[in-house]
N, C-alpha and C positions, 0 to 999 in steps of 0.2 A: 639721817633725819631729812625728810623731804620738805620742799617749800610749803606744802600744805600743813605739815606738822608745825613749822615755824609760825605760819599765819594763825593757826589754831591757838598756839601758846601766846601770841601777841594780842589776840582779841580779848577785850575785857569780859570777865565772867559775871560781873554785876554792874549795875548802872553807874555807881559812883567809884568804880575802881580806877586808880590813876595809872599812868604809863609806867611808873617805877615798878609797880606790882606785876604788871604784864612782863616787863623785862626780866624781873627776878624769876618768874615762872619759866620763861624761855631759857634763862641760864641754867636753871635746875634741870630742865628737860634735856638740854645739850650735854650737861655733865653725865646725866644718867645714860643717855644714848652712847656717849663715849665709853663709859665704864662697861656697858653691855657689849659693845664692839670689841673692846680689849679682852674681855672674858671669853668671847666667842673665838677670837683669833688665837688666844692661848690654848683653849680646848682643842681647836683644830690642829694646832702645831703638835700638841701632845698626842693626838690620835694619829697624826702622820708618823711621828717617831715610833709609836707602838706598832703601827702597820709595817714600817720598814724593819723593825726588830723581828717581827713575826715572819716576814719574808726571808730575812737572812738566816733565821734559825731553821726554816723548813728545808733548806738545802744542806744535806749532810756532806762531810768532807770527802766521802767516797764518790758522791755524785759529781763533785767539782772536778775530780781527776779524770 
């Protein structure tokens, strides 16, 4: 999450919105961002494992000798 994203979430959306509502929105956005980053990292790790599996399976035992 960039500083601009943080600022956007802290800015009141309506004239009578209090600071607590802005902070709650920021916390929700941070949690969502964290969850998305964790899902992306997990997916990338899975893809890396699959790629490494594919690479090791491409080399036959006769080619290694």
